[in-house]
C-alpha positions in Angstrom: 35.1 84.6 88.2 35.8 83.2 84.7 39.3 82.1 83.6 39.5 85.2 81.4 38.8 87.4 84.5 41.7 85.9 86.6 44.2 88.7 86.9 47.7 87.8 85.6 50.3 87.0 88.2 53.2 89.4 88.5 56.1 88.4 86.4 58.9 86.8 88.6 62.6 87.0 88.0 63.7 84.0 86.0 65.3 81.2 87.9 69.0 81.1 87.1 71.6 78.4 87.8 75.2 79.3 87.6 76.5 79.3 84.0 78.6 76.2 83.2 81.8 78.2 82.6 81.4 80.0 85.9 80.9 76.7 87.7 83.9 75.2 86.0 86.0 78.3 86.8 85.0 78.0 90.4 86.2 74.4 90.6 89.5 75.2 88.9 90.0 78.3 91.1 89.6 76.3 94.2 92.1 73.7 93.0 94.6 76.5 92.3 94.2 78.2 95.7 94.4 74.9 97.6 97.6 73.9 95.7 96.1 70.9 93.9 97.1 72.7 90.7 100.6 73.9 91.4 101.9 77.4 90.6 103.9 77.5 87.4 102.6 74.2 86.1 100.5 73.9 83.0 96.9 73.0 83.3 96.0 69.7 81.7 95.3 70.0 78.0 91.8 70.7 76.7 91.1 67.0 75.8 92.1 65.9 79.2 89.9 68.5 81.0 87.0 67.8 78.7 87.2 64.2 79.8 87.4 65.2 83.4 84.6 67.8 83.3 81.5 67.1 81.1 81.4 70.6 79.5 81.6 71.9 76.0 84.9 73.3 74.6 83.5 76.9 74.4 82.5 76.7 78.1 86.0 75.4 79.0 87.7 78.3 77.1 85.3 80.8 78.8 86.4 79.4 82.2 90.0 79.9 81.1 89.1 83.6 80.3 87.5 84.1 83.6 90.6 82.8 85.5 92.9 84.8 83.2 91.0 88.0 84.0 91.5 87.2 87.7 95.2 86.6 87.1 95.1 83.0 88.2 96.3 81.6 84.8 98.3 82.8 81.8 97.0 81.6 78.5 99.7 81.3 75.9 98.6 81.4 72.3 100.3 80.1 69.2 102.2 76.9 68.5 103.5 76.7 72.0 100.2 77.4 73.5 99.0 76.3 76.9 97.5 77.5 80.1 100.0 78.2 82.9 98.8 78.4 86.5 99.7 81.6 88.4 98.9 81.4 92.1 98.2 84.8 93.7 101.3 86.7 94.8 101.8 89.8 97.0 103.1 91.7 94.0 99.9 91.0 92.0 97.8 92.1 94.9 99.9 95.2 95.4 99.7 96.1 91.7 95.9 96.0 91.8 95.8 98.0 95.0 98.1 100.5 93.3 95.7 100.7 90.3 92.8 101.4 92.6 94.7 104.2 94.4 95.9 105.6 91.0 92.4 105.6 89.6 91.2 107.5 92.7 94.0 110.0 92.4 95.0 109.3 96.0 97.3 111.9 97.4 100.7 110.8 98.5 100.2 112.2 102.0 97.2 109.8 102.3 99.4 106.8 101.4 102.1 108.1 103.8 99.6 108.4 106.6 98.5 104.8 106.2 102.1 103.7 106.2 102.7 105.7 109.4 99.9 103.9 111.1 100.8 100.3 110.0 104.6 100.0 109.6 105.3 100.8 113.3 103.1 97.8 114.1 105.4 95.6 112.0 108.4 96.9 114.0 106.6 96.1 117.3 105.7 92.6 116.1 109.3 92.0 114.9 110.6 92.9 118.4 108.2 90.5 120.0 109.3 87.5 118.0 111.2 84.8 119.8 114.0 85.2 117.2 114.1 89.0 117.4 117.9 88.9 117.6 118.0 87.1 114.2 115.6 89.7 112.7 117.8 92.5 114.0 120.9 90.9 112.4 119.1 90.7 109.0 118.1 94.4 109.3 121.6 95.3 110.3 122.9 93.7 107.1 120.3 95.6 105.0 121.3 98.9 106.7 125.0 98.1 106.0 124.1 97.6 102.3 122.5 101.0 102.3 125.6 102.6 103.9 127.7 101.2 101.1 125.8 103.3 98.5 125.2 106.4 100.6 126.9 108.6 98.0 124.4 107.6 95.3 121.0 109.0 95.9 118.7 106.7 93.9 120.8 103.6 94.9 120.5 104.7 98.5 116.7 105.0 98.2 116.5 101.5 96.7 118.6 100.1 99.6 116.5 101.9 102.2 113.4 100.5 100.6 114.8 97.0 101.0 115.3 97.8 104.7 111.7 98.7 105.2 110.5 95.7 103.1 112.7 93.4 105.3 111.2 94.8 108.4 107.6 94.4 107.1 108.5 90.8 106.1 109.7 90.1 109.6 106.5 91.2 111.3 105.6 87.5 112.0 101.9 88.1 111.3 100.9 86.9 107.9 97.9 89.3 107.4 100.0 92.3 108.5 102.8 91.2 106.2 100.5 91.0 103.2 98.5 94.2 103.9 101.5 96.4 104.9 103.6 94.7 102.2 101.2 95.9 99.6 101.4 99.5 100.9 105.1 99.3 101.0 105.3 98.1 97.4 103.1 100.9 96.1 105.1 103.4 98.3 108.4 102.2 97.0 107.4 102.8 93.4 106.6 106.4 94.3 109.8 106.8 96.3 112.1 105.4 93.6 110.4 107.7 91.0 110.9 110.7 93.4 114.6 109.7 93.9 115.2 109.7 90.1 113.6 113.0 89.6 115.3 114.6 92.6 118.7 113.3 91.4 118.1 114.6 87.9 117.2 118.0 89.3 120.1 118.0 91.8 117.5 118.3 94.7 118.1 114.9 96.3 118.7 115.4 100.1 122.3 115.9 101.1 124.6 113.2 102.4 124.1 114.2 106.0 120.4 113.5 105.7 121.2 110.1 104.3 123.4 109.4 107.3 120.5 110.4 109.5 118.4 107.8 107.8 121.1 105.2 108.5 121.2 106.2 112.2 117.4 105.9 112.4 117.5 102.5 110.9 120.2 101.4 113.3 118.3 102.6 116.3 115.2 100.7 115.2 117.3 97.6 114.6 118.8 97.9 118.1 115.4 98.2 119.7 114.2 95.1 117.9 117.4 93.3 119.0 116.6 94.3 122.6 113.0 93.0 122.2 111.7 96.5 123.1 108.5 96.6 121.0 107.3 99.9 122.3 110.6 101.6 121.5 110.8 100.0 118.1 107.4 101.2 117.2 108.1 104.7 118.5 111.4 105.0 116.6 109.8 103.7 113.4 107.0 106.2 113.6 109.4 109.1 114.1 111.6 107.9 111.3 108.7 107.7 108.9 107.3 111.1 109.8 110.7 112.7 109.1 111.7 110.8 106.0 108.4 110.8 104.1 108.2 114.6 104.0 110.2 114.7 100.7 108.1 112.2 98.8 104.7 113.2 100.2 105.1 117.0 100.0 102.1 119.2 99.2 103.2 119.5 95.6 103.8 115.8 95.1 101.8 114.1 92.3 99.1 111.6 93.4 99.8 107.9 93.6 100.8 106.6 90.1 101.6 103.0 89.2 101.4 103.6 85.5 103.8 105.7 83.4 102.6 108.3 81.0 102.1 105.7 78.3 100.0 103.4 80.5 102.8 100.9 81.2 103.1 99.4 84.7 105.7 101.0 86.9 105.6 98.0 89.2 105.8 94.3 88.2 102.4 92.6 88.9 104.1 89.2 88.4 106.3 89.4 91.6 
């Protein structure tokens, strides 16, 4: 067989090494997540970073853009420019979770069902903590604050939301706190919006229903104080099933974290 008769080899995919900007972004990302670059601090200036990392200025700026897209830095332009480190926060994660649910037109009853499954677990975990009495005292304070605004529907909703946020935060399991905390953040935006609409339309639940919420919160708090995890979870489940009916009714709009103009209804910086 002559050389001209040798069949050509199939074309292979080109070998590819990570782009310089991606490799640099990976190193900076790791330093941010491990705390070597502190939240709120400014990244070193371009000249300093160019001395530390043997890359071109365009690659450095592209690495900044990658991290900015991920929300790990904020690039300030203009005379007071600079790149500020923004470590991940629960609020940022919740906002992006909300965007995903919004984009999928997730029904409110779907969000409510997830909350019904997970928030009772937080109540159970809180009751199992060694310091469950201290947790109960904090929840009692939050419920007392809600009682003080029981005559004001939207204010009462806000105070009730803080009770639930406090309970989730007291779960004592970091993963559960983050995951359920994201759900709670997205839910609270929907609930506050419902409260404003219901108040404007004079359809907010009557004061006796608000007192029923206070009693339910009080019973949950007492179960946690007693260290009765099973009862705390059972009471939380019953409370959610009763109280979520207003917000997740069949005619409720799907999950929305942006207003009609596209502005965020929740703060991704929290």
